[in-house]
C-alpha positions in Angstrom: 0.0 0.0 0.0 1.6 3.3 -1.0 1.6 6.3 1.3 1.9 6.6 5.0 -0.6 5.3 7.6 0.1 6.7 11.0 -1.3 5.2 14.2 -1.2 6.2 17.9 0.7 3.9 20.2 2.7 3.9 23.4 6.5 3.8 23.8 8.4 1.7 26.3 8.0 4.4 28.9 4.2 4.5 28.4 4.2 7.8 26.6 1.9 8.4 23.7 3.7 8.1 20.4 2.9 8.2 16.7 4.1 5.3 14.6 3.9 4.0 11.1 1.3 1.3 10.8 0.4 -1.4 8.2 3.9 -1.6 6.7 6.7 -3.9 7.6 9.5 -1.8 6.3 9.7 1.9 6.6 10.9 3.1 3.3 9.7 6.7 3.9 13.1 8.3 3.8 14.6 10.9 1.6 14.7 9.7 -2.0 18.4 10.2 -2.4 19.0 8.1 0.7 16.8 5.2 -0.3 18.5 2.0 -1.5 15.3 0.2 -2.5 11.9 1.2 -3.9 10.1 -1.9 -2.7 7.8 -1.8 0.3 6.2 -4.9 1.7 3.1 -4.9 3.8 2.7 -8.0 5.8 -0.2 -6.8 7.9 -2.4 -6.5 4.8 -1.8 -10.3 4.3 -2.8 -10.8 7.9 -6.0 -8.8 7.4 -6.8 -10.9 4.3 -6.2 -14.1 6.3 -8.5 -12.8 9.1 -11.3 -11.9 6.6 -10.9 -15.3 5.0 -11.4 -16.9 8.5 -14.4 -14.7 9.1 -16.0 -15.5 5.7 -15.6 -19.2 5.9 -15.8 -19.7 9.7 -14.5 -22.8 11.6 -16.7 -25.3 9.7 -15.8 -23.8 6.3 -12.0 -23.9 7.1 -12.3 -27.5 8.3 -14.2 -28.4 5.1 -11.5 -26.8 2.9 -8.6 -28.3 4.8 -10.3 -31.8 4.7 -10.8 -31.6 1.0 -7.2 -30.5 0.3 -5.8 -33.3 2.6 -8.1 -35.9 1.0 -6.8 -35.1 -2.5 -3.2 -35.2 -1.2 -4.0 -38.6 0.3 -5.3 -39.8 -3.0 -2.3 -38.5 -4.8 0.1 -40.1 -2.3 -1.7 -43.4 -2.4 -1.7 -43.6 -6.2 2.0 -42.8 -6.4 2.9 -45.4 -3.8 0.8 -48.0 -5.6 3.0 -47.3 -8.6 6.1 -48.0 -6.6 7.2 -44.4 -5.9 8.6 -43.5 -2.5 7.5 -40.5 -0.5 10.2 -38.8 1.4 7.9 -38.3 4.4 5.3 -40.6 5.9 3.3 -37.7 7.5 2.0 -34.8 5.5 -0.9 -32.4 5.1 -0.9 -30.8 1.7 2.7 -31.3 0.4 4.5 -34.3 -0.9 8.1 -34.9 -1.7 8.3 -37.8 -4.2 11.5 -39.6 -5.2 11.5 -40.2 -9.0 13.8 -42.2 -11.2 14.0 -39.8 -14.2 13.4 -36.3 -12.8 14.1 -34.6 -16.1 11.4 -36.6 -17.8 8.9 -35.9 -15.0 9.6 -32.2 -15.1 9.3 -32.1 -18.9 5.9 -33.8 -18.7 4.8 -31.5 -15.9 5.8 -28.4 -17.9 3.8 -29.7 -20.9 0.8 -30.0 -18.7 1.4 -26.5 -17.2 2.2 -27.9 -13.8 4.9 -26.3 -11.7 6.8 -28.9 -9.6 9.5 -28.1 -7.1 12.8 -29.7 -8.1 14.8 -31.2 -5.3 18.6 -31.5 -5.6 18.4 -35.1 -4.3 16.3 -36.6 -7.2 12.8 -35.8 -5.9 10.0 -33.5 -6.8 7.8 -31.5 -4.5 4.1 -31.0 -4.9 1.7 -28.8 -2.9 -2.1 -29.0 -3.3 -4.5 -26.2 -2.3 -8.2 -25.4 -2.4 -8.0 -24.6 -6.1 -6.8 -28.2 -6.9 -9.3 -30.4 -8.7 -9.6 -34.1 -9.3 -8.5 -33.4 -12.9 -5.3 -31.8 -11.5 -4.6 -34.9 -9.5 -5.0 -37.0 -12.7 -2.6 -34.7 -14.5 -0.1 -35.1 -11.7 -0.3 -38.8 -12.2 0.3 -38.2 -15.9 3.3 -36.0 -15.2 4.9 -38.2 -12.6 4.0 -41.8 -13.7 3.1 -41.3 -17.4 0.0 -41.3 -19.5 -0.6 -45.0 -19.0 -0.7 -44.7 -15.2 -4.0 -46.7 -15.0 -5.0 -45.0 -11.7 -8.7 -44.3 -10.9 -9.5 -41.4 -8.5 -12.7 -43.0 -7.2 -11.0 -46.3 -6.3 -8.1 -44.4 -4.6 -10.6 -42.3 -2.7 -12.3 -45.4 -1.3 -8.9 -46.8 -0.3 -7.7 -43.7 1.6 -11.1 -43.4 3.3 -10.5 -46.8 4.8 -6.9 -46.2 5.9 -5.3 -42.8 6.1 -2.4 -42.5 8.5 -0.8 -39.4 7.0 -1.5 -37.2 10.0 -0.7 -38.8 13.4 -3.5 -38.8 15.9 -1.4 -36.8 18.4 -1.3 -33.9 15.9 -5.0 -33.7 15.3 -6.8 -30.9 17.2 -9.8 -31.9 19.3 -10.6 -28.5 20.8 -12.8 -25.8 19.4 -11.4 -23.1 17.0 -12.6 -19.6 16.1 -15.2 -19.6 18.8 -15.7 -15.8 18.8 -19.1 -14.8 17.3 -17.4 -12.7 14.5 -16.2 -16.0 13.0 -19.6 -17.6 13.1 -22.0 -14.9 11.9 -20.8 -13.4 8.7 -20.5 -16.0 5.9 -21.8 -14.1 2.9 -20.9 -11.1 0.8 -22.8 -8.0 1.4 -24.1 -5.7 -1.4 -22.6 -2.2 -1.4 -25.6 -0.1 -2.4 -23.4 2.8 -3.2 -21.9 0.8 -6.0 -25.2 -0.4 -7.3 -27.2 2.8 -7.1 -29.5 3.5 -10.0 -28.6 6.5 -12.2 -30.6 9.5 -11.1 -31.9 7.8 -8.0 
């Protein structure tokens, strides 16, 4: 965010003080003294994350996380069934897969417009998110195993539903999250009448 946002705070001695807010690096110095013209604003990202939590609420976040993890489980199960080794037994949304011909895998992935992380030790990294679809998982099988992978998403889904151990029980939360009312009331977008006013109204 360009410009300066000034907030009122207190210093270490308890005195009222003005300070720059909503920016992580104060680049507001004389132009001839500046060595960078890039400003970052981490708190804006925190605000977006907060609004995301408000919009989806605890149930929505759990639903999103569960879907991402289920697709990751399906991908992991399919790759293991094809004899590939995962670097880590426990995961949530990211896999590190050891492959025999990394160059070929990366070439197939690029042709499918998939960006895989290349590991220096002969592995590729894959991270799934809420935008990932079942078709994306099939394309990942094509990229890593090949077009003749012979894997079926529905069959793999049933298999992982019966036996998923990718997250240890000790790491699963059993307490309530986001219990404040603000996270449980507002789960829809509101219309801004100022933006939708009729001409001449």
